[in-house]
C-alpha positions in Angstrom: -102.7 116.8 62.3 -105.8 119.2 62.6 -108.1 118.4 65.4 -111.7 120.2 64.2 -113.1 122.7 61.7 -114.1 124.7 64.6 -111.3 127.0 64.9 -111.8 127.3 68.8 -110.2 124.2 69.3 -106.8 125.4 67.6 -106.3 126.7 71.3 -106.1 123.3 73.0 -104.5 123.4 76.2 -101.2 121.3 75.1 -97.1 121.5 76.8 -94.8 123.0 74.2 -97.6 123.5 71.7 -97.7 119.9 70.6 -101.6 118.7 69.4 -102.9 115.8 70.6 -102.8 112.9 68.9 -103.1 108.7 68.8 -99.3 108.3 69.2 -99.0 110.1 72.3 -102.1 108.5 74.4 -100.5 104.8 72.8 -97.3 105.2 74.4 -99.1 106.3 77.4 -100.9 103.2 77.5 -98.6 100.6 76.6 -96.2 101.8 79.4 -99.2 101.6 81.7 -100.3 97.9 81.0 -96.4 96.9 80.6 -96.1 97.9 84.2 -99.8 96.1 84.9 -99.0 92.9 83.0 -95.8 92.2 85.1 -98.0 91.8 88.2 -100.4 89.5 87.2 -98.7 86.0 86.9 -96.8 86.6 90.5 -99.8 88.5 92.8 -101.3 84.9 93.2 -98.1 83.3 94.3 -97.4 86.4 96.3 -100.7 86.0 98.5 -100.2 82.2 98.5 -97.0 83.2 100.2 -99.1 84.3 103.4 -101.4 81.0 103.3 -101.1 77.6 104.1 -103.6 76.3 101.6 -105.1 76.1 98.3 -108.5 77.2 99.4 -106.7 80.1 101.9 -104.9 81.2 98.5 -107.8 81.6 96.5 -109.9 83.3 99.5 -107.4 85.8 100.0 -106.7 86.7 96.3 -109.7 87.4 96.1 -110.1 89.5 98.8 -107.3 91.3 97.7 -108.9 91.7 94.0 -112.4 92.4 95.6 -110.6 95.5 97.6 -109.2 97.2 94.5 -112.7 96.8 92.7 -114.5 98.3 95.3 -112.2 101.3 95.8 -112.4 101.5 91.8 -116.1 101.4 91.4 -116.4 104.3 93.5 -113.3 106.4 92.4 -113.8 106.1 88.8 -116.6 108.6 87.9 -114.9 111.1 90.2 -111.8 110.8 87.9 -113.8 111.0 85.0 -115.6 114.1 86.2 -112.3 116.0 86.8 -111.1 114.7 83.7 -114.2 117.1 82.2 -113.7 119.6 83.9 -109.9 120.0 84.6 -108.6 118.0 81.5 -107.2 114.1 81.1 -103.7 115.1 81.7 -103.6 115.9 85.6 -106.2 113.1 86.1 -103.8 110.3 84.2 -100.9 112.0 86.3 -102.7 110.8 89.5 -103.8 107.3 88.1 -99.8 106.8 87.3 -99.0 108.1 91.1 -101.5 105.5 92.6 -100.0 102.7 90.5 -96.1 103.2 91.2 -97.3 103.4 95.1 -99.6 100.0 94.7 -96.4 98.3 93.3 -93.9 99.2 95.6 -95.6 99.0 99.0 -97.1 95.4 97.8 -93.5 94.5 96.9 -92.6 95.4 100.2 -95.3 93.6 102.0 -95.0 91.7 104.9 -98.5 90.6 105.8 -101.9 90.1 103.8 -103.4 93.4 105.3 -101.0 95.1 103.6 -101.7 94.0 100.4 -105.3 95.0 101.0 -104.8 98.4 102.3 -102.4 99.2 99.3 -105.0 98.0 96.7 -107.9 100.0 98.3 -105.6 103.3 97.9 -103.9 102.4 94.2 -108.1 101.4 93.3 -109.2 104.8 94.4 -106.6 107.1 92.8 -106.3 104.8 89.1 -109.0 105.2 86.2 -106.1 105.0 83.3 -108.0 102.9 80.9 -110.9 104.9 81.5 -109.4 108.3 80.7 -107.5 107.3 77.9 -110.7 106.3 76.3 -111.9 109.4 77.1 -108.9 111.0 75.5 -109.1 109.2 72.2 -113.1 110.4 72.2 -111.7 114.0 72.4 -109.3 113.5 69.2 -111.3 111.3 67.0 -114.8 111.5 64.9 -117.7 109.1 66.0 -117.0 107.1 62.6 -113.6 106.8 63.3 -113.6 106.0 67.7 -113.9 102.1 66.5 -110.8 102.1 64.5 -109.3 104.1 67.5 -110.6 102.4 70.3 -109.0 99.3 68.2 -105.8 100.4 68.7 -106.1 101.4 72.0 -107.0 97.8 72.4 -103.9 96.7 70.3 -101.5 98.7 73.1 -103.6 96.6 76.0 -102.6 93.6 74.0 -99.3 94.7 73.3 -98.8 95.6 77.2 -99.9 91.7 77.8 -97.5 90.0 75.5 -94.3 92.3 76.9 -95.5 92.5 80.8 -96.6 89.2 81.7 -93.7 87.5 80.2 -91.3 89.8 82.1 -93.4 89.0 85.1 -92.6 85.7 84.8 -89.4 85.2 84.3 -88.6 87.8 86.9 -91.1 86.4 89.2 -89.4 83.0 88.7 -86.1 84.7 90.3 -87.9 86.3 93.0 -91.6 87.1 93.6 -91.2 90.5 94.5 -89.0 91.8 91.7 -91.8 92.2 88.9 -93.5 94.7 91.7 -90.7 97.0 92.1 -90.3 96.7 88.0 -93.4 97.6 87.7 -93.7 100.9 90.0 -90.2 101.9 88.2 -92.8 102.0 84.7 -95.2 103.5 86.5 -92.8 106.5 87.4 -91.7 106.5 84.1 -94.9 106.9 82.9 -95.9 109.8 84.9 -92.5 111.3 84.0 -93.3 110.8 80.3 -97.3 112.4 81.7 -95.8 115.5 82.8 -93.3 116.6 80.1 -94.7 115.2 76.9 -98.2 113.9 77.0 -100.7 116.8 75.6 -103.8 117.5 76.6 -106.5 116.4 74.7 -109.3 118.6 75.9 -109.5 122.4 75.2 -110.5 124.6 77.6 -114.0 125.5 75.9 -115.0 122.5 75.8 -114.4 121.3 79.3 -117.0 121.0 82.2 -117.9 124.6 83.8 -118.2 122.5 86.5 -118.4 119.8 88.9 -121.9 118.4 89.9 -120.9 116.5 93.1 -124.5 114.9 93.2 -124.0 113.4 89.6 -120.6 111.4 90.1 -121.3 108.9 92.6 -120.8 105.4 90.9 -125.0 104.9 91.0 -126.2 108.2 89.3 -122.9 107.6 87.0 -124.6 103.8 85.8 -127.6 105.6 85.9 -127.1 107.8 83.2 -125.6 105.3 80.9 -128.5 103.6 80.5 -130.5 107.0 79.7 -127.8 107.4 76.9 -130.0 107.6 73.4 -129.4 103.8 71.7 -127.4 102.3 74.9 -130.3 101.2 77.7 -130.0 97.6 78.3 -126.4 97.5 76.7 -125.4 98.2 80.1 -126.5 95.0 81.1 -124.9 93.1 78.2 -121.8 94.9 79.1 -122.0 94.3 82.4 -122.2 90.3 82.0 -119.3 90.7 79.4 -117.2 92.7 81.7 -117.8 90.3 85.0 -117.0 87.3 82.6 -113.8 89.0 81.6 -113.0 89.8 85.0 -113.6 86.6 86.4 -111.4 85.6 84.5 -108.7 87.6 85.0 -109.0 87.0 88.6 -108.7 83.2 88.3 -106.4 82.5 84.9 -103.4 82.1 87.4 -104.9 80.0 90.1 -107.1 78.2 87.9 -103.8 76.9 85.7 -102.0 76.4 88.9 -104.7 74.2 90.0 -105.5 72.7 86.9 -102.3 72.1 85.1 -99.5 72.8 88.0 -98.3 76.1 86.0 -96.0 78.4 87.6 -95.2 82.0 87.3 -93.1 81.5 84.1 -95.9 79.3 82.5 -98.5 81.7 83.5 -96.4 84.7 81.7 -95.7 82.6 78.5 -99.9 81.8 78.5 -100.8 85.4 78.8 -98.1 86.2 75.9 -99.9 84.7 73.7 -103.6 86.5 74.9 -101.3 89.6 74.2 -100.5 89.0 70.7 -103.9 87.9 69.4 -105.3 91.0 71.3 -102.5 93.0 68.8 -103.5 91.3 65.9 -107.0 91.2 66.3 -107.0 94.8 67.8 -104.3 96.7 66.0 -105.4 95.3 62.6 -108.2 92.4 61.8 -110.8 94.9 63.5 -110.3 97.1 60.6 -111.0 94.7 58.4 -114.1 93.8 60.0 -115.5 97.7 60.3 -115.5 98.0 56.4 -117.7 94.8 56.1 -119.7 95.1 58.9 -120.7 97.2 61.6 -120.1 97.3 65.6 -123.6 96.0 66.8 -123.0 92.8 64.4 -119.3 92.5 65.7 -120.7 92.8 69.0 -123.0 89.9 68.6 -120.2 87.3 67.1 -117.9 88.3 69.6 -120.3 87.5 72.4 -121.1 84.2 70.6 -117.5 83.5 70.1 -116.5 84.3 73.8 -119.2 81.9 75.1 -117.7 78.8 73.2 -114.0 80.0 74.2 -114.7 80.1 77.9 -116.6 76.6 77.9 -113.8 74.9 76.0 -111.2 76.7 78.4 -112.8 75.2 81.3 -113.0 71.8 79.9 -109.4 71.8 79.2 -107.4 68.7 80.4 -103.7 69.7 78.9 -102.3 72.8 79.3 -101.9 72.9 75.4 -105.1 73.2 75.0 -105.0 76.6 76.4 -103.0 78.0 73.7 -105.2 76.2 71.0 -108.1 77.8 72.4 -106.9 81.3 72.8 -106.0 81.0 68.9 -109.8 80.1 68.1 -111.4 83.3 69.8 -110.6 86.2 67.3 -114.1 87.7 67.5 -114.2 87.7 71.2 -110.8 89.9 71.2 -113.4 92.9 69.3 -116.2 92.6 71.7 -114.6 95.7 74.0 -113.6 98.3 71.5 -117.0 97.9 69.6 -118.9 98.5 72.6 -117.1 101.2 73.6 -117.7 103.1 69.9 -121.5 102.7 70.6 -121.2 104.0 74.1 -118.7 106.6 73.0 -121.1 107.6 70.3 -123.9 108.1 72.2 -122.2 110.7 74.7 -122.0 114.5 73.8 -118.3 116.3 73.7 -118.6 117.4 77.0 -119.3 114.3 78.9 -117.3 112.0 77.4 -114.9 111.7 80.5 -117.8 111.0 82.9 -119.4 108.7 80.6 -115.7 106.6 79.8 -115.8 106.8 83.8 -119.2 105.3 84.3 -117.9 102.5 81.8 -114.9 102.3 84.2 -117.5 102.7 87.4 -119.2 99.6 85.5 -116.1 97.6 84.8 -115.0 98.2 88.7 -118.5 97.3 89.9 -118.5 93.9 88.0 -114.6 93.8 89.5 -115.9 93.9 92.8 -117.9 90.6 92.3 -115.9 88.5 90.2 -113.0 87.9 92.6 -115.6 86.8 95.1 -117.5 84.6 92.6 -114.5 83.3 91.0 -112.1 82.9 94.2 -115.1 81.3 95.9 -115.9 78.2 93.0 -111.8 77.7 92.5 -112.1 77.6 96.7 -114.9 75.1 96.5 -113.1 72.8 93.9 -109.3 73.1 94.8 -109.2 69.7 96.5 -110.0 68.2 93.4 -107.0 66.2 91.6 -105.0 68.2 88.9 -107.0 67.6 85.4 -110.3 67.2 86.7 -113.0 69.2 84.4 -114.8 70.5 87.6 -112.0 72.4 88.3 -113.1 74.9 85.3 -116.2 75.4 87.1 -115.6 79.5 86.8 -115.3 79.6 83.6 -118.5 77.4 82.2 -120.3 80.4 84.5 -118.4 82.7 82.2 -119.8 80.9 79.4 -123.6 81.2 80.8 -122.8 85.0 81.1 -121.5 85.6 77.9 -124.7 83.6 76.6 -126.9 85.5 78.5 -125.2 88.7 77.5 -125.5 87.6 73.5 -129.5 86.7 74.1 -130.0 91.1 75.7 -127.7 92.1 72.6 -129.5 90.5 69.8 -132.8 92.0 71.3 -131.4 95.2 71.5 -129.8 95.3 68.2 -133.1 94.6 66.3 -135.3 97.1 68.1 -131.9 99.6 67.7 -130.9 99.3 64.4 -127.5 100.9 63.4 -127.5 103.9 62.4 -125.0 106.4 60.9 -122.8 108.4 63.7 -124.1 111.9 64.2 -121.6 114.3 62.5 -118.5 115.1 64.6 -117.3 118.1 66.2 -113.7 116.7 65.9 -112.3 115.2 62.8 -109.0 113.3 63.1 
């Protein structure tokens, strides 16, 4: 596969002469997401082992996830800048090491403070998703990025097919077991990265130096708003990301409180989410992109997500959660559409910083999400199973998505869709 019409890019740094290509990074992301997915059904129950009530469990689960978000918010732009200077591959290896450390120590934890401490360390070292997105941007022409971000999203979804089910089944045996399996997968990914994964960013396209005054998260977010054609979309992405992280941090606790689900039931429900993500981002999004623009897909997806959150919050039986998952087809396209718009607005030498800034934005919302979501769940944790008010976090998510939709519509009216700029990279 030829990466570019510019002969200079033939000198891409890569192990054993391999050319950077989508299959390499897709395998990396798949292993990474299986490892992360393994712990989702069991982290909240593990926190519950150290607490005495549902309200305390909700509070401390929020603290544990808050710790990761804070550290990741600070670390993501730094890691993004390092990837622009030294390449994507070494920074990914740092992330895999951080994940392995996090999983093994969490599995061995005997107190809550250990869970909080290890999440701080792993959050600071882990920006795998942002770096993977920059990797894809490196090897893709602007008009190909939406499709390829969709493929990357499909790998995230595949990870959520395999990981949570495995985590739920292993967690039913022992709550600590999924963490050790996940740690083993993170180590496997580090080995794969060290010996197989090619570098995607050639030396001549790397940043000559790191300006440390520009890699703090606040400055990174400010530069996002300055990208041509992005501006207010930062707030759209922020609101949508906040809703998504509230969902992530409350799903397991919500289903435990409302339906009495355990790790196995939650594993299968997240399996259903993963299946939909793979079907949509791995295939249906390509059909949608042939018929319409990323801007329109983003708006339709935001509307779909707003309806979905409201229906999840109103569900009175567990089977309803599955029915709603199947309805949210366009909601699974929002992230790929937004990433494409931002990536196309950035130049080749700043893809890592730009995706790192997006990572910081996601991490910032991940800081507030557990505080908001777990706080709301703690407030309604005394209510009987099936009570509609337990869905309070999801009703808030719906309101956030409605607000994001209004902002997106206003922005796209002022900035109509235009063809992408000529590419420096041709896949």
